[in-house]
C-alpha positions in Angstrom: 0.0 0.0 0.0 1.4 3.4 -1.0 1.4 6.4 1.4 -1.3 8.0 -0.7 -3.5 4.9 -0.5 -3.1 4.9 3.3 -3.9 8.6 3.6 -6.8 8.2 1.2 -8.4 5.5 3.4 -7.7 7.7 6.5 -9.2 10.8 5.0 -12.2 9.0 3.6 -13.1 7.7 7.0 -12.5 11.0 8.6 -14.6 13.0 6.1 -17.5 10.6 6.3 -17.5 10.9 10.1 -16.6 14.6 10.6 -18.6 16.0 7.7 -21.1 13.2 7.2 -20.1 13.2 3.5 -22.5 11.6 1.1 -21.8 11.2 -2.6 -24.2 11.5 -5.5 -23.2 10.7 -9.1 -20.1 8.7 -8.3 -20.6 6.7 -11.5 -19.7 9.9 -13.4 -16.1 9.8 -12.2 -13.9 8.5 -15.1 -11.7 5.6 -14.0 -8.9 6.6 -16.4 -7.8 9.3 -18.8 -7.3 13.1 -18.4 -10.1 14.9 -16.5 -10.4 18.2 -14.8 -12.7 18.4 -11.8 -14.3 21.9 -11.5 -16.1 22.6 -8.3 -17.5 25.3 -6.1 -15.2 26.3 -3.2 -16.5 27.0 0.3 -14.0 25.5 2.7 -10.3 24.6 3.2 -11.7 21.0 3.6 -13.0 20.9 0.0 -9.8 19.4 -1.5 -9.6 16.7 1.2 -13.3 15.9 0.8 -13.0 15.6 -3.0 -9.9 13.5 -2.7 -11.6 11.3 -0.1 -14.6 10.5 -2.3 -12.9 9.9 -5.6 -11.4 6.5 -6.6 -8.4 8.1 -8.3 -5.6 10.2 -7.0 -6.5 13.9 -7.3 -3.8 16.5 -8.2 -4.4 20.0 -7.0 -2.7 23.3 -6.5 -1.6 24.5 -3.0 0.0 27.9 -2.2 3.7 28.0 -2.9 4.6 29.3 0.5 3.8 25.9 2.0 6.4 24.2 -0.2 9.2 26.2 1.4 9.0 24.0 4.4 10.7 20.7 3.5 8.6 18.4 5.6 5.3 20.0 4.6 6.4 20.1 0.9 7.1 16.4 0.9 3.8 15.6 2.6 1.8 17.8 0.2 3.6 16.4 -2.8 2.9 12.8 -1.7 -0.8 13.7 -1.5 -0.8 15.1 -5.1 -0.4 18.8 -4.5 1.8 21.1 -6.6 2.7 24.8 -5.9 0.9 27.9 -7.2 1.8 31.5 -6.6 -1.6 33.1 -5.7 -2.5 36.6 -6.7 -0.6 36.5 -9.9 -0.6 34.7 -13.2 1.6 31.7 -12.4 2.6 30.3 -15.8 4.5 27.5 -14.1 1.5 26.1 -12.3 -0.6 26.5 -15.4 1.9 24.5 -17.5 2.1 21.9 -14.7 -1.6 21.5 -14.7 -1.7 21.0 -18.5 1.2 18.5 -18.2 -0.6 16.4 -15.6 -3.8 16.3 -17.7 -1.7 15.4 -20.8 -0.3 12.5 -18.8 -3.8 11.2 -18.1 -4.1 12.5 -14.5 -7.2 13.7 -12.6 -6.7 17.4 -11.6 -9.0 19.6 -9.5 -9.4 23.3 -9.9 -11.8 25.7 -8.2 -12.8 28.3 -10.8 -13.8 30.8 -8.1 -10.1 31.1 -7.3 -10.5 31.2 -3.5 -12.9 30.1 -0.8 -16.4 31.7 -0.8 -18.1 30.5 2.3 -21.7 31.4 3.1 -22.1 32.8 -0.5 -24.3 31.4 -3.3 -21.7 30.4 -6.0 -24.0 31.7 -8.7 -23.3 35.2 -7.5 -19.5 35.0 -7.4 -16.8 35.7 -10.0 -15.2 32.8 -11.7 -11.8 32.8 -13.5 -11.2 31.4 -16.9 -7.9 29.7 -16.1 -9.6 26.3 -15.6 -11.2 26.5 -19.0 -7.9 27.3 -20.6 -6.1 24.5 -18.9 -8.8 21.9 -19.8 -8.9 23.2 -23.4 -5.2 23.0 -24.0 -5.0 19.5 -22.7 -8.2 18.5 -24.6 -9.4 17.0 -21.3 -12.9 16.3 -20.3 -14.4 18.3 -17.4 -16.1 16.7 -14.4 -18.4 19.2 -12.7 -18.8 18.8 -8.9 -20.9 20.6 -6.4 -20.1 20.6 -2.7 -23.5 21.1 -1.1 -23.9 22.2 2.5 -26.5 24.1 4.5 -26.0 27.8 3.9 -22.9 27.1 1.7 -20.9 26.7 4.9 -19.0 23.5 5.8 -19.2 22.7 9.5 -18.2 19.6 11.5 -20.9 17.0 11.9 -23.2 18.8 9.4 -24.3 16.9 6.3 -22.0 17.6 3.3 -23.1 16.2 -0.1 -20.7 15.9 -3.0 -22.6 15.8 -6.3 -20.8 14.8 -9.5 -22.4 15.7 -12.8 -22.1 14.3 -16.3 -18.6 14.6 -17.8 -18.3 17.4 -20.3 -16.2 16.3 -23.2 -13.8 18.7 -24.9 -15.8 18.8 -28.1 -18.8 20.1 -26.1 -17.3 22.9 -24.1 -14.8 24.0 -26.8 -17.8 25.0 -29.0 -18.2 28.0 -26.6 -14.7 29.4 -27.4 -15.1 32.7 -29.2 -14.2 36.4 -29.1 -14.4 36.3 -25.3 -11.7 33.5 -25.5 -12.3 31.3 -22.4 -14.8 33.4 -20.7 -17.8 31.8 -22.4 -16.2 28.4 -21.9 -15.8 28.7 -18.1 -19.3 30.2 -17.9 -20.7 27.1 -19.6 -18.7 24.8 -17.3 -19.5 26.7 -14.0 -23.2 26.8 -15.0 -23.1 23.0 -15.1 -21.5 23.0 -11.6 -24.1 25.3 -10.2 -26.9 23.4 -11.8 -26.0 20.5 -9.6 -27.0 22.5 -6.6 -29.7 24.6 -8.0 -31.8 25.1 -11.1 -29.9 28.0 -12.8 -26.7 30.0 -12.5 -25.4 33.3 -13.7 -21.8 33.7 -12.4 -19.9 36.9 -13.1 -16.9 36.2 -15.3 -13.4 37.6 -14.9 -11.4 36.6 -18.0 -7.9 36.0 -16.6 -5.7 33.0 -16.5 -5.8 32.8 -12.7 -7.0 29.5 -11.5 -7.0 28.1 -8.0 
């Protein structure tokens, strides 16, 4: 058993106990091939929750400052994390995300860029970096919605993870136009929000920032 497998089992048990995690649409998770998970972001626990309920190893960004500490850097890397310099267009992390997808990995990005607790995700800005990364890797997108009461994750309160239908490259790439990736990420994040509600109209900020 690898370190990741051991931690996956540990976190899976913890999340189901501490956050009463329930999964809907697990059959939509691809068992192989490049795929980008796009989800709403309400808590620091979101990455651990998503990693715990998926069958494959999830690769995700973590702030670069954490990787300056050798022990923490090794721990995060073993869990699938790679560094990103937040608050700026980090070309290195974008390239790394594309490389991982091109290698057939499962990567997770939160289009909102940062945590938005107690806020309806339909009303938040989303960044187009996730759409650019998925497009350049020709990867499918797996929309995921982390549903909690009041959009706030709390201990021992029910948390539901809802996975939607995979969105293939040929489907979302049809929305690429004069707005570049803005229309693409709007289409993708609409699909995310539809998992938790009937409609969505997120405000788009067309930059390559992705978190």
